[in-house]
Predicted model as a PDB file, atoms N, CA, C, CB and O in Angstrom, pLDDT in the B-factor column:
MODEL        1                                                                  
ATOM      1  N   MET A   1      -5.807  26.445   4.500  1.00 77.00           N  
ATOM      2  CA  MET A   1      -4.758  25.545   4.157  1.00 77.00           C  
ATOM      3  C   MET A   1      -5.160  24.103   4.277  1.00 77.00           C  
ATOM      4  CB  MET A   1      -3.593  25.806   4.989  1.00 77.00           C  
ATOM      5  O   MET A   1      -5.897  23.749   5.197  1.00 77.00           O  
ATOM      6  N   TYR A   2      -4.700  23.251   3.376  1.00 85.00           N  
ATOM      7  CA  TYR A   2      -5.113  21.825   3.427  1.00 85.00           C  
ATOM      8  C   TYR A   2      -4.125  21.057   4.318  1.00 85.00           C  
ATOM      9  CB  TYR A   2      -5.164  21.186   1.968  1.00 85.00           C  
ATOM     10  O   TYR A   2      -2.969  21.432   4.513  1.00 85.00           O  
ATOM     11  N   HIS A   3      -4.668  19.971   4.835  1.00 93.00           N  
ATOM     12  CA  HIS A   3      -3.810  19.040   5.621  1.00 93.00           C  
ATOM     13  C   HIS A   3      -2.903  18.291   4.681  1.00 93.00           C  
ATOM     14  CB  HIS A   3      -4.666  18.030   6.456  1.00 93.00           C  
ATOM     15  O   HIS A   3      -3.331  17.964   3.575  1.00 93.00           O  
ATOM     16  N   PRO A   4      -1.667  18.000   5.058  1.00 94.00           N  
ATOM     17  CA  PRO A   4      -0.773  17.270   4.206  1.00 94.00           C  
ATOM     18  C   PRO A   4      -1.352  15.942   3.535  1.00 94.00           C  
ATOM     19  CB  PRO A   4       0.422  16.937   5.022  1.00 94.00           C  
ATOM     20  O   PRO A   4      -1.133  15.630   2.365  1.00 94.00           O  
ATOM     21  N   SER A   5      -2.082  15.241   4.388  1.00 92.00           N  
ATOM     22  CA  SER A   5      -2.703  14.046   3.879  1.00 92.00           C  
ATOM     23  C   SER A   5      -3.731  14.285   2.765  1.00 92.00           C  
ATOM     24  CB  SER A   5      -3.345  13.336   4.994  1.00 92.00           C  
ATOM     25  O   SER A   5      -3.883  13.461   1.863  1.00 92.00           O  
ATOM     26  N   GLN A   6      -4.420  15.400   2.839  1.00 95.00           N  
ATOM     27  CA  GLN A   6      -5.362  15.775   1.722  1.00 95.00           C  
ATOM     28  C   GLN A   6      -4.608  16.120   0.513  1.00 95.00           C  
ATOM     29  CB  GLN A   6      -6.265  16.955   2.096  1.00 95.00           C  
ATOM     30  O   GLN A   6      -5.021  15.764  -0.591  1.00 95.00           O  
ATOM     31  N   LEU A   7      -3.474  16.825   0.663  1.00 95.00           N  
ATOM     32  CA  LEU A   7      -2.715  17.215  -0.501  1.00 95.00           C  
ATOM     33  C   LEU A   7      -2.174  15.950  -1.180  1.00 95.00           C  
ATOM     34  CB  LEU A   7      -1.564  18.189  -0.113  1.00 95.00           C  
ATOM     35  O   LEU A   7      -2.160  15.894  -2.410  1.00 95.00           O  
ATOM     36  N   PHE A   8      -1.745  14.968  -0.457  1.00 94.00           N  
ATOM     37  CA  PHE A   8      -1.245  13.710  -0.902  1.00 94.00           C  
ATOM     38  C   PHE A   8      -2.368  12.926  -1.669  1.00 94.00           C  
ATOM     39  CB  PHE A   8      -0.712  12.906   0.311  1.00 94.00           C  
ATOM     40  O   PHE A   8      -2.139  12.408  -2.762  1.00 94.00           O  
ATOM     41  N   LEU A   9      -3.543  12.861  -1.077  1.00 93.00           N  
ATOM     42  CA  LEU A   9      -4.672  12.237  -1.814  1.00 93.00           C  
ATOM     43  C   LEU A   9      -5.022  12.938  -3.098  1.00 93.00           C  
ATOM     44  CB  LEU A   9      -5.892  12.199  -0.950  1.00 93.00           C  
ATOM     45  O   LEU A   9      -5.280  12.280  -4.106  1.00 93.00           O  
ATOM     46  N   ASP A  10      -5.037  14.217  -3.093  1.00 95.00           N  
ATOM     47  CA  ASP A  10      -5.340  15.042  -4.278  1.00 95.00           C  
ATOM     48  C   ASP A  10      -4.321  14.788  -5.367  1.00 95.00           C  
ATOM     49  CB  ASP A  10      -5.364  16.544  -3.918  1.00 95.00           C  
ATOM     50  O   ASP A  10      -4.680  14.726  -6.542  1.00 95.00           O  
ATOM     51  N   ALA A  11      -3.030  14.636  -4.995  1.00 95.00           N  
ATOM     52  CA  ALA A  11      -2.009  14.401  -6.008  1.00 95.00           C  
ATOM     53  C   ALA A  11      -2.135  12.941  -6.602  1.00 95.00           C  
ATOM     54  CB  ALA A  11      -0.580  14.629  -5.376  1.00 95.00           C  
ATOM     55  O   ALA A  11      -1.909  12.725  -7.792  1.00 95.00           O  
ATOM     56  N   VAL A  12      -2.484  12.016  -5.774  1.00 94.00           N  
ATOM     57  CA  VAL A  12      -2.713  10.622  -6.240  1.00 94.00           C  
ATOM     58  C   VAL A  12      -3.878  10.595  -7.191  1.00 94.00           C  
ATOM     59  CB  VAL A  12      -2.977   9.655  -5.049  1.00 94.00           C  
ATOM     60  O   VAL A  12      -3.788   9.973  -8.249  1.00 94.00           O  
ATOM     61  N   ARG A  13      -4.925  11.221  -6.865  1.00 94.00           N  
ATOM     62  CA  ARG A  13      -6.129  11.304  -7.811  1.00 94.00           C  
ATOM     63  C   ARG A  13      -5.871  12.080  -9.045  1.00 94.00           C  
ATOM     64  CB  ARG A  13      -7.321  11.938  -7.125  1.00 94.00           C  
ATOM     65  O   ARG A  13      -6.358  11.702 -10.110  1.00 94.00           O  
ATOM     66  N   ALA A  14      -5.142  13.131  -8.971  1.00 96.00           N  
ATOM     67  CA  ALA A  14      -4.825  13.979 -10.137  1.00 96.00           C  
ATOM     68  C   ALA A  14      -3.952  13.290 -11.145  1.00 96.00           C  
ATOM     69  CB  ALA A  14      -4.151  15.240  -9.696  1.00 96.00           C  
ATOM     70  O   ALA A  14      -4.013  13.580 -12.340  1.00 96.00           O  
ATOM     71  N   THR A  15      -3.137  12.373 -10.665  1.00 96.00           N  
ATOM     72  CA  THR A  15      -2.237  11.690 -11.602  1.00 96.00           C  
ATOM     73  C   THR A  15      -2.708  10.268 -11.940  1.00 96.00           C  
ATOM     74  CB  THR A  15      -0.829  11.636 -11.018  1.00 96.00           C  
ATOM     75  O   THR A  15      -2.006   9.489 -12.585  1.00 96.00           O  
ATOM     76  N   TYR A  16      -3.959   9.963 -11.463  1.00 95.00           N  
ATOM     77  CA  TYR A  16      -4.554   8.636 -11.852  1.00 95.00           C  
ATOM     78  C   TYR A  16      -3.749   7.480 -11.407  1.00 95.00           C  
ATOM     79  CB  TYR A  16      -4.721   8.535 -13.338  1.00 95.00           C  
ATOM     80  O   TYR A  16      -3.672   6.497 -12.145  1.00 95.00           O  
ATOM     81  N   LEU A  17      -3.117   7.507 -10.224  1.00 96.00           N  
ATOM     82  CA  LEU A  17      -2.325   6.385  -9.829  1.00 96.00           C  
ATOM     83  C   LEU A  17      -3.196   5.266  -9.247  1.00 96.00           C  
ATOM     84  CB  LEU A  17      -1.281   6.822  -8.834  1.00 96.00           C  
ATOM     85  O   LEU A  17      -4.216   5.526  -8.609  1.00 96.00           O  
ATOM     86  N   LEU A  18      -2.786   4.046  -9.473  1.00 94.00           N  
ATOM     87  CA  LEU A  18      -3.576   2.904  -9.056  1.00 94.00           C  
ATOM     88  C   LEU A  18      -2.875   2.339  -7.784  1.00 94.00           C  
ATOM     89  CB  LEU A  18      -3.693   1.804 -10.234  1.00 94.00           C  
ATOM     90  O   LEU A  18      -1.670   2.091  -7.800  1.00 94.00           O  
ATOM     91  N   GLN A  19      -3.644   2.142  -6.690  1.00 94.00           N  
ATOM     92  CA  GLN A  19      -3.119   1.658  -5.466  1.00 94.00           C  
ATOM     93  C   GLN A  19      -3.435   0.145  -5.303  1.00 94.00           C  
ATOM     94  CB  GLN A  19      -3.684   2.476  -4.307  1.00 94.00           C  
ATOM     95  O   GLN A  19      -4.601  -0.241  -5.383  1.00 94.00           O  
ATOM     96  N   TYR A  20      -2.448  -0.681  -5.085  1.00 95.00           N  
ATOM     97  CA  TYR A  20      -2.644  -2.089  -5.130  1.00 95.00           C  
ATOM     98  C   TYR A  20      -2.872  -2.741  -3.698  1.00 95.00           C  
ATOM     99  CB  TYR A  20      -1.439  -2.706  -5.818  1.00 95.00           C  
ATOM    100  O   TYR A  20      -3.378  -3.862  -3.631  1.00 95.00           O  
ATOM    101  N   ILE A  21      -2.530  -2.102  -2.640  1.00 95.00           N  
ATOM    102  CA  ILE A  21      -2.615  -2.600  -1.304  1.00 95.00           C  
ATOM    103  C   ILE A  21      -4.020  -2.201  -0.794  1.00 95.00           C  
ATOM    104  CB  ILE A  21      -1.445  -2.031  -0.393  1.00 95.00           C  
ATOM    105  O   ILE A  21      -4.344  -1.024  -0.634  1.00 95.00           O  
ATOM    106  N   ASP A  22      -4.840  -3.263  -0.548  1.00 92.00           N  
ATOM    107  CA  ASP A  22      -6.205  -2.997  -0.140  1.00 92.00           C  
ATOM    108  C   ASP A  22      -6.617  -3.652   1.115  1.00 92.00           C  
ATOM    109  CB  ASP A  22      -7.108  -3.392  -1.173  1.00 92.00           C  
ATOM    110  O   ASP A  22      -7.796  -3.632   1.469  1.00 92.00           O  
ATOM    111  N   THR A  23      -5.682  -4.240   1.811  1.00 93.00           N  
ATOM    112  CA  THR A  23      -5.978  -4.855   3.122  1.00 93.00           C  
ATOM    113  C   THR A  23      -4.927  -4.335   4.121  1.00 93.00           C  
ATOM    114  CB  THR A  23      -5.958  -6.461   3.040  1.00 93.00           C  
ATOM    115  O   THR A  23      -3.842  -3.938   3.696  1.00 93.00           O  
ATOM    116  N   PRO A  24      -5.214  -4.326   5.425  1.00 94.00           N  
ATOM    117  CA  PRO A  24      -4.290  -3.799   6.386  1.00 94.00           C  
ATOM    118  C   PRO A  24      -2.893  -4.548   6.304  1.00 94.00           C  
ATOM    119  CB  PRO A  24      -4.915  -3.921   7.808  1.00 94.00           C  
ATOM    120  O   PRO A  24      -2.763  -5.739   6.024  1.00 94.00           O  
ATOM    121  N   THR A  25      -1.898  -3.684   6.584  1.00 93.00           N  
ATOM    122  CA  THR A  25      -0.494  -4.181   6.542  1.00 93.00           C  
ATOM    123  C   THR A  25       0.240  -3.952   7.881  1.00 93.00           C  
ATOM    124  CB  THR A  25       0.289  -3.473   5.395  1.00 93.00           C  
ATOM    125  O   THR A  25       1.439  -4.204   8.008  1.00 93.00           O  
ATOM    126  N   ARG A  26      -0.503  -3.481   8.838  1.00 94.00           N  
ATOM    127  CA  ARG A  26       0.057  -3.206  10.181  1.00 94.00           C  
ATOM    128  C   ARG A  26      -0.926  -3.653  11.207  1.00 94.00           C  
ATOM    129  CB  ARG A  26       0.392  -1.703  10.376  1.00 94.00           C  
ATOM    130  O   ARG A  26      -2.093  -3.264  11.157  1.00 94.00           O  
ATOM    131  N   PHE A  27      -0.499  -4.451  12.130  1.00 89.00           N  
ATOM    132  CA  PHE A  27      -1.319  -4.993  13.178  1.00 89.00           C  
ATOM    133  C   PHE A  27      -0.686  -4.782  14.481  1.00 89.00           C  
ATOM    134  CB  PHE A  27      -1.587  -6.423  12.969  1.00 89.00           C  
ATOM    135  O   PHE A  27       0.358  -5.391  14.713  1.00 89.00           O  
ATOM    136  N   ARG A  28      -1.193  -3.982  15.376  1.00 87.00           N  
ATOM    137  CA  ARG A  28      -0.636  -3.807  16.683  1.00 87.00           C  
ATOM    138  C   ARG A  28      -1.653  -4.121  17.763  1.00 87.00           C  
ATOM    139  CB  ARG A  28      -0.120  -2.412  16.838  1.00 87.00           C  
ATOM    140  O   ARG A  28      -2.797  -3.686  17.629  1.00 87.00           O  
ATOM    141  N   HIS A  29      -1.333  -4.824  18.796  1.00 87.00           N  
ATOM    142  CA  HIS A  29      -2.232  -5.254  19.803  1.00 87.00           C  
ATOM    143  C   HIS A  29      -2.946  -4.021  20.388  1.00 87.00           C  
ATOM    144  CB  HIS A  29      -1.486  -6.053  20.884  1.00 87.00           C  
ATOM    145  O   HIS A  29      -2.287  -3.048  20.755  1.00 87.00           O  
ATOM    146  N   GLY A  30      -4.253  -4.052  20.476  1.00 91.00           N  
ATOM    147  CA  GLY A  30      -4.985  -2.949  21.097  1.00 91.00           C  
ATOM    148  C   GLY A  30      -5.273  -1.748  20.166  1.00 91.00           C  
ATOM    149  O   GLY A  30      -5.846  -0.746  20.595  1.00 91.00           O  
ATOM    150  N   GLN A  31      -4.880  -1.863  18.932  1.00 91.00           N  
ATOM    151  CA  GLN A  31      -5.146  -0.803  17.968  1.00 91.00           C  
ATOM    152  C   GLN A  31      -5.800  -1.413  16.723  1.00 91.00           C  
ATOM    153  CB  GLN A  31      -3.831  -0.046  17.595  1.00 91.00           C  
ATOM    154  O   GLN A  31      -5.657  -2.607  16.459  1.00 91.00           O  
ATOM    155  N   ASN A  32      -6.520  -0.576  15.962  1.00 93.00           N  
ATOM    156  CA  ASN A  32      -7.117  -1.002  14.780  1.00 93.00           C  
ATOM    157  C   ASN A  32      -6.062  -1.267  13.679  1.00 93.00           C  
ATOM    158  CB  ASN A  32      -8.118   0.010  14.350  1.00 93.00           C  
ATOM    159  O   ASN A  32      -5.119  -0.488  13.538  1.00 93.00           O  
ATOM    160  N   PRO A  33      -6.217  -2.381  12.884  1.00 93.00           N  
ATOM    161  CA  PRO A  33      -5.221  -2.600  11.764  1.00 93.00           C  
ATOM    162  C   PRO A  33      -5.306  -1.460  10.854  1.00 93.00           C  
ATOM    163  CB  PRO A  33      -5.469  -3.925  10.970  1.00 93.00           C  
ATOM    164  O   PRO A  33      -6.361  -0.837  10.736  1.00 93.00           O  
ATOM    165  N   ASP A  34      -4.161  -1.130  10.149  1.00 93.00           N  
ATOM    166  CA  ASP A  34      -4.083  -0.027   9.282  1.00 93.00           C  
ATOM    167  C   ASP A  34      -3.428  -0.415   7.955  1.00 93.00           C  
ATOM    168  CB  ASP A  34      -3.342   1.079   9.946  1.00 93.00           C  
ATOM    169  O   ASP A  34      -2.679  -1.391   7.922  1.00 93.00           O  
ATOM    170  N   ILE A  35      -3.681   0.313   6.852  1.00 92.00           N  
ATOM    171  CA  ILE A  35      -2.943   0.114   5.639  1.00 92.00           C  
ATOM    172  C   ILE A  35      -1.902   1.225   5.673  1.00 92.00           C  
ATOM    173  CB  ILE A  35      -3.868   0.150   4.334  1.00 92.00           C  
ATOM    174  O   ILE A  35      -2.226   2.392   5.453  1.00 92.00           O  
ATOM    175  N   LEU A  36      -0.621   0.854   5.954  1.00 90.00           N  
ATOM    176  CA  LEU A  36       0.462   1.842   5.977  1.00 90.00           C  
ATOM    177  C   LEU A  36       1.302   1.727   4.699  1.00 90.00           C  
ATOM    178  CB  LEU A  36       1.358   1.647   7.239  1.00 90.00           C  
ATOM    179  O   LEU A  36       1.967   2.685   4.306  1.00 90.00           O  
ATOM    180  N   ASP A  37       1.272   0.537   4.041  1.00 92.00           N  
ATOM    181  CA  ASP A  37       2.142   0.405   2.889  1.00 92.00           C  
ATOM    182  C   ASP A  37       1.377   0.660   1.614  1.00 92.00           C  
ATOM    183  CB  ASP A  37       2.780  -0.968   2.854  1.00 92.00           C  
ATOM    184  O   ASP A  37       0.245   0.205   1.445  1.00 92.00           O  
ATOM    185  N   LEU A  38       2.002   1.384   0.730  1.00 94.00           N  
ATOM    186  CA  LEU A  38       1.321   1.809  -0.529  1.00 94.00           C  
ATOM    187  C   LEU A  38       2.113   1.214  -1.706  1.00 94.00           C  
ATOM    188  CB  LEU A  38       1.234   3.421  -0.648  1.00 94.00           C  
ATOM    189  O   LEU A  38       3.343   1.191  -1.672  1.00 94.00           O  
ATOM    190  N   LEU A  39       1.425   0.743  -2.727  1.00 95.00           N  
ATOM    191  CA  LEU A  39       2.096   0.370  -4.002  1.00 95.00           C  
ATOM    192  C   LEU A  39       1.302   1.001  -5.131  1.00 95.00           C  
ATOM    193  CB  LEU A  39       2.194  -1.215  -4.191  1.00 95.00           C  
ATOM    194  O   LEU A  39       0.170   0.600  -5.405  1.00 95.00           O  
ATOM    195  N   PHE A  40       1.882   1.965  -5.770  1.00 96.00           N  
ATOM    196  CA  PHE A  40       1.249   2.743  -6.785  1.00 96.00           C  
ATOM    197  C   PHE A  40       1.881   2.439  -8.180  1.00 96.00           C  
ATOM    198  CB  PHE A  40       1.362   4.237  -6.433  1.00 96.00           C  
ATOM    199  O   PHE A  40       3.089   2.230  -8.289  1.00 96.00           O  
ATOM    200  N   THR A  41       1.062   2.421  -9.199  1.00 94.00           N  
ATOM    201  CA  THR A  41       1.550   2.409 -10.569  1.00 94.00           C  
ATOM    202  C   THR A  41       0.598   3.290 -11.405  1.00 94.00           C  
ATOM    203  CB  THR A  41       1.633   0.928 -11.139  1.00 94.00           C  
ATOM    204  O   THR A  41      -0.463   3.707 -10.940  1.00 94.00           O  
ATOM    205  N   ILE A  42       1.019   3.554 -12.654  1.00 92.00           N  
ATOM    206  CA  ILE A  42       0.150   4.235 -13.576  1.00 92.00           C  
ATOM    207  C   ILE A  42      -0.462   3.339 -14.593  1.00 92.00           C  
ATOM    208  CB  ILE A  42       0.872   5.293 -14.248  1.00 92.00           C  
ATOM    209  O   ILE A  42      -1.360   3.731 -15.337  1.00 92.00           O  
ATOM    210  N   GLU A  43       0.062   2.040 -14.626  1.00 91.00           N  
ATOM    211  CA  GLU A  43      -0.493   1.080 -15.594  1.00 91.00           C  
ATOM    212  C   GLU A  43      -1.234  -0.032 -14.938  1.00 91.00           C  
ATOM    213  CB  GLU A  43       0.587   0.507 -16.446  1.00 91.00           C  
ATOM    214  O   GLU A  43      -0.762  -0.593 -13.949  1.00 91.00           O  
ATOM    215  N   ASP A  44      -2.391  -0.372 -15.462  1.00 88.00           N  
ATOM    216  CA  ASP A  44      -3.217  -1.304 -14.807  1.00 88.00           C  
ATOM    217  C   ASP A  44      -2.623  -2.744 -14.679  1.00 88.00           C  
ATOM    218  CB  ASP A  44      -4.487  -1.342 -15.519  1.00 88.00           C  
ATOM    219  O   ASP A  44      -2.841  -3.418 -13.672  1.00 88.00           O  
ATOM    220  N   ASN A  45      -1.904  -3.178 -15.670  1.00 90.00           N  
ATOM    221  CA  ASN A  45      -1.360  -4.577 -15.684  1.00 90.00           C  
ATOM    222  C   ASN A  45       0.070  -4.655 -15.239  1.00 90.00           C  
ATOM    223  CB  ASN A  45      -1.461  -5.178 -17.073  1.00 90.00           C  
ATOM    224  O   ASN A  45       0.698  -5.685 -15.486  1.00 90.00           O  
ATOM    225  N   MET A  46       0.649  -3.645 -14.596  1.00 94.00           N  
ATOM    226  CA  MET A  46       1.985  -3.684 -14.232  1.00 94.00           C  
ATOM    227  C   MET A  46       2.311  -4.487 -12.965  1.00 94.00           C  
ATOM    228  CB  MET A  46       2.425  -2.354 -14.094  1.00 94.00           C  
ATOM    229  O   MET A  46       3.443  -4.942 -12.803  1.00 94.00           O  
ATOM    230  N   VAL A  47       1.319  -4.668 -12.052  1.00 95.00           N  
ATOM    231  CA  VAL A  47       1.486  -5.348 -10.793  1.00 95.00           C  
ATOM    232  C   VAL A  47       0.501  -6.536 -10.758  1.00 95.00           C  
ATOM    233  CB  VAL A  47       1.255  -4.365  -9.592  1.00 95.00           C  
ATOM    234  O   VAL A  47      -0.661  -6.391 -11.137  1.00 95.00           O  
ATOM    235  N   SER A  48       0.972  -7.711 -10.300  1.00 95.00           N  
ATOM    236  CA  SER A  48       0.141  -8.843 -10.147  1.00 95.00           C  
ATOM    237  C   SER A  48       0.576  -9.727  -8.934  1.00 95.00           C  
ATOM    238  CB  SER A  48       0.154  -9.636 -11.431  1.00 95.00           C  
ATOM    239  O   SER A  48       1.688  -9.603  -8.419  1.00 95.00           O  
ATOM    240  N   ASN A  49      -0.270 -10.539  -8.545  1.00 96.00           N  
ATOM    241  CA  ASN A  49       0.032 -11.526  -7.410  1.00 96.00           C  
ATOM    242  C   ASN A  49       0.490 -10.792  -6.131  1.00 96.00           C  
ATOM    243  CB  ASN A  49       1.177 -12.561  -7.849  1.00 96.00           C  
ATOM    244  O   ASN A  49       1.474 -11.178  -5.499  1.00 96.00           O  
ATOM    245  N   VAL A  50      -0.239  -9.739  -5.772  1.00 95.00           N  
ATOM    246  CA  VAL A  50       0.077  -9.025  -4.497  1.00 95.00           C  
ATOM    247  C   VAL A  50      -0.299  -9.955  -3.348  1.00 95.00           C  
ATOM    248  CB  VAL A  50      -0.710  -7.626  -4.378  1.00 95.00           C  
ATOM    249  O   VAL A  50      -1.458 -10.356  -3.248  1.00 95.00           O  
ATOM    250  N   GLU A  51       0.690 -10.326  -2.440  1.00 96.00           N  
ATOM    251  CA  GLU A  51       0.469 -11.198  -1.325  1.00 96.00           C  
ATOM    252  C   GLU A  51       0.976 -10.628  -0.093  1.00 96.00           C  
ATOM    253  CB  GLU A  51       1.067 -12.488  -1.542  1.00 96.00           C  
ATOM    254  O   GLU A  51       1.994  -9.936  -0.092  1.00 96.00           O  
ATOM    255  N   HIS A  52       0.262 -10.904   1.040  1.00 95.00           N  
ATOM    256  CA  HIS A  52       0.620 -10.493   2.338  1.00 95.00           C  
ATOM    257  C   HIS A  52       1.167 -11.701   3.099  1.00 95.00           C  
ATOM    258  CB  HIS A  52      -0.569  -9.861   3.048  1.00 95.00           C  
ATOM    259  O   HIS A  52       0.558 -12.769   3.026  1.00 95.00           O  
ATOM    260  N   HIS A  53       2.282 -11.592   3.824  1.00 95.00           N  
ATOM    261  CA  HIS A  53       2.912 -12.669   4.555  1.00 95.00           C  
ATOM    262  C   HIS A  53       3.162 -12.203   6.002  1.00 95.00           C  
ATOM    263  CB  HIS A  53       4.243 -13.109   3.860  1.00 95.00           C  
ATOM    264  O   HIS A  53       3.204 -11.004   6.278  1.00 95.00           O  
ATOM    265  N   ALA A  54       3.317 -13.120   6.869  1.00 91.00           N  
ATOM    266  CA  ALA A  54       3.651 -12.778   8.310  1.00 91.00           C  
ATOM    267  C   ALA A  54       4.903 -11.899   8.303  1.00 91.00           C  
ATOM    268  CB  ALA A  54       3.902 -14.111   9.212  1.00 91.00           C  
ATOM    269  O   ALA A  54       5.774 -12.036   7.444  1.00 91.00           O  
ATOM    270  N   GLY A  55       4.970 -10.986   9.294  1.00 89.00           N  
ATOM    271  CA  GLY A  55       6.087 -10.094   9.432  1.00 89.00           C  
ATOM    272  C   GLY A  55       7.298 -10.897   9.991  1.00 89.00           C  
ATOM    273  O   GLY A  55       7.150 -12.022  10.468  1.00 89.00           O  
ATOM    274  N   LEU A  56       8.522 -10.261   9.908  1.00 90.00           N  
ATOM    275  CA  LEU A  56       9.677 -10.807  10.418  1.00 90.00           C  
ATOM    276  C   LEU A  56       9.814 -10.582  11.858  1.00 90.00           C  
ATOM    277  CB  LEU A  56      10.783 -10.310   9.735  1.00 90.00           C  
ATOM    278  O   LEU A  56       9.615  -9.454  12.309  1.00 90.00           O  
ATOM    279  N   GLY A  57      10.157 -11.621  12.668  1.00 90.00           N  
ATOM    280  CA  GLY A  57      10.446 -11.498  14.108  1.00 90.00           C  
ATOM    281  C   GLY A  57       9.237 -10.882  14.784  1.00 90.00           C  
ATOM    282  O   GLY A  57       8.134 -11.413  14.655  1.00 90.00           O  
ATOM    283  N   LEU A  58       9.403  -9.785  15.497  1.00 89.00           N  
ATOM    284  CA  LEU A  58       8.419  -9.159  16.295  1.00 89.00           C  
ATOM    285  C   LEU A  58       7.731  -7.997  15.580  1.00 89.00           C  
ATOM    286  CB  LEU A  58       9.033  -8.701  17.550  1.00 89.00           C  
ATOM    287  O   LEU A  58       6.952  -7.257  16.180  1.00 89.00           O  
ATOM    288  N   SER A  59       8.019  -7.854  14.334  1.00 89.00           N  
ATOM    289  CA  SER A  59       7.446  -6.679  13.565  1.00 89.00           C  
ATOM    290  C   SER A  59       5.937  -6.737  13.519  1.00 89.00           C  
ATOM    291  CB  SER A  59       7.994  -6.640  12.101  1.00 89.00           C  
ATOM    292  O   SER A  59       5.338  -7.806  13.410  1.00 89.00           O  
ATOM    293  N   ASP A  60       5.336  -5.564  13.604  1.00 90.00           N  
ATOM    294  CA  ASP A  60       3.903  -5.455  13.497  1.00 90.00           C  
ATOM    295  C   ASP A  60       3.457  -5.190  12.042  1.00 90.00           C  
ATOM    296  CB  ASP A  60       3.406  -4.347  14.416  1.00 90.00           C  
ATOM    297  O   ASP A  60       2.276  -4.950  11.795  1.00 90.00           O  
ATOM    298  N   HIS A  61       4.374  -5.233  11.108  1.00 91.00           N  
ATOM    299  CA  HIS A  61       4.041  -5.023   9.665  1.00 91.00           C  
ATOM    300  C   HIS A  61       4.126  -6.343   8.924  1.00 91.00           C  
ATOM    301  CB  HIS A  61       5.006  -3.976   9.000  1.00 91.00           C  
ATOM    302  O   HIS A  61       4.982  -7.172   9.231  1.00 91.00           O  
ATOM    303  N   VAL A  62       3.300  -6.537   8.008  1.00 94.00           N  
ATOM    304  CA  VAL A  62       3.316  -7.738   7.209  1.00 94.00           C  
ATOM    305  C   VAL A  62       4.379  -7.544   6.027  1.00 94.00           C  
ATOM    306  CB  VAL A  62       1.833  -8.040   6.648  1.00 94.00           C  
ATOM    307  O   VAL A  62       4.739  -6.419   5.680  1.00 94.00           O  
ATOM    308  N   ILE A  63       4.813  -8.609   5.486  1.00 95.00           N  
ATOM    309  CA  ILE A  63       5.701  -8.611   4.344  1.00 95.00           C  
ATOM    310  C   ILE A  63       4.774  -8.623   3.103  1.00 95.00           C  
ATOM    311  CB  ILE A  63       6.714  -9.865   4.373  1.00 95.00           C  
ATOM    312  O   ILE A  63       3.793  -9.366   3.072  1.00 95.00           O  
ATOM    313  N   ILE A  64       5.074  -7.836   2.132  1.00 96.00           N  
ATOM    314  CA  ILE A  64       4.305  -7.798   0.912  1.00 96.00           C  
ATOM    315  C   ILE A  64       5.190  -8.203  -0.225  1.00 96.00           C  
ATOM    316  CB  ILE A  64       3.704  -6.418   0.672  1.00 96.00           C  
ATOM    317  O   ILE A  64       6.305  -7.701  -0.370  1.00 96.00           O  
ATOM    318  N   THR A  65       4.690  -9.128  -1.051  1.00 96.00           N  
ATOM    319  CA  THR A  65       5.401  -9.609  -2.253  1.00 96.00           C  
ATOM    320  C   THR A  65       4.432  -9.400  -3.415  1.00 96.00           C  
ATOM    321  CB  THR A  65       5.858 -11.155  -2.123  1.00 96.00           C  
ATOM    322  O   THR A  65       3.212  -9.367  -3.253  1.00 96.00           O  
ATOM    323  N   CYS A  66       5.082  -9.253  -4.677  1.00 96.00           N  
ATOM    324  CA  CYS A  66       4.265  -9.060  -5.784  1.00 96.00           C  
ATOM    325  C   CYS A  66       5.112  -9.293  -6.983  1.00 96.00           C  
ATOM    326  CB  CYS A  66       3.629  -7.708  -5.781  1.00 96.00           C  
ATOM    327  O   CYS A  66       6.337  -9.333  -6.875  1.00 96.00           O  
ATOM    328  N   ASN A  67       4.479  -9.454  -8.169  1.00 97.00           N  
ATOM    329  CA  ASN A  67       5.207  -9.546  -9.442  1.00 97.00           C  
ATOM    330  C   ASN A  67       5.112  -8.207 -10.117  1.00 97.00           C  
ATOM    331  CB  ASN A  67       4.643 -10.678 -10.362  1.00 97.00           C  
ATOM    332  O   ASN A  67       4.036  -7.609 -10.108  1.00 97.00           O  
ATOM    333  N   LEU A  68       6.114  -7.727 -10.671  1.00 94.00           N  
ATOM    334  CA  LEU A  68       6.111  -6.433 -11.344  1.00 94.00           C  
ATOM    335  C   LEU A  68       6.553  -6.648 -12.783  1.00 94.00           C  
ATOM    336  CB  LEU A  68       7.040  -5.405 -10.617  1.00 94.00           C  
ATOM    337  O   LEU A  68       7.634  -7.172 -13.047  1.00 94.00           O  
ATOM    338  N   GLN A  69       5.681  -6.226 -13.720  1.00 94.00           N  
ATOM    339  CA  GLN A  69       5.972  -6.464 -15.168  1.00 94.00           C  
ATOM    340  C   GLN A  69       6.567  -5.108 -15.688  1.00 94.00           C  
ATOM    341  CB  GLN A  69       4.599  -6.920 -16.022  1.00 94.00           C  
ATOM    342  O   GLN A  69       5.923  -4.061 -15.610  1.00 94.00           O  
ATOM    343  N   VAL A  70       7.743  -5.175 -16.187  1.00 89.00           N  
ATOM    344  CA  VAL A  70       8.428  -4.043 -16.704  1.00 89.00           C  
ATOM    345  C   VAL A  70       9.015  -4.424 -18.055  1.00 89.00           C  
ATOM    346  CB  VAL A  70       9.505  -3.556 -15.730  1.00 89.00           C  
ATOM    347  O   VAL A  70       9.304  -5.587 -18.334  1.00 89.00           O  
ATOM    348  N   SER A  71       9.177  -3.408 -18.872  1.00 82.00           N  
ATOM    349  CA  SER A  71       9.828  -3.671 -20.232  1.00 82.00           C  
ATOM    350  C   SER A  71      10.998  -2.792 -20.454  1.00 82.00           C  
ATOM    351  CB  SER A  71       8.835  -3.452 -21.398  1.00 82.00           C  
ATOM    352  O   SER A  71      11.640  -2.872 -21.501  1.00 82.00           O  
TER     353      SER A  71                                                      
ENDMDL                                                                          
END                                                                             
């Protein structure tokens, strides 16, 4: 039996989803930074200007903004 994370990755690959978050989005003292936030699309030009900003208050997660092109 496969681990749930492997099943998730297999589904992402099988549906050719594009992931736009490529730098860590969570920073906690004493731990390695991680990419916990995901932004998927099926169209290459649908997302632009992905930016990471400081978290709110004491949050250990960054704020992510982007432009989304929809019709």
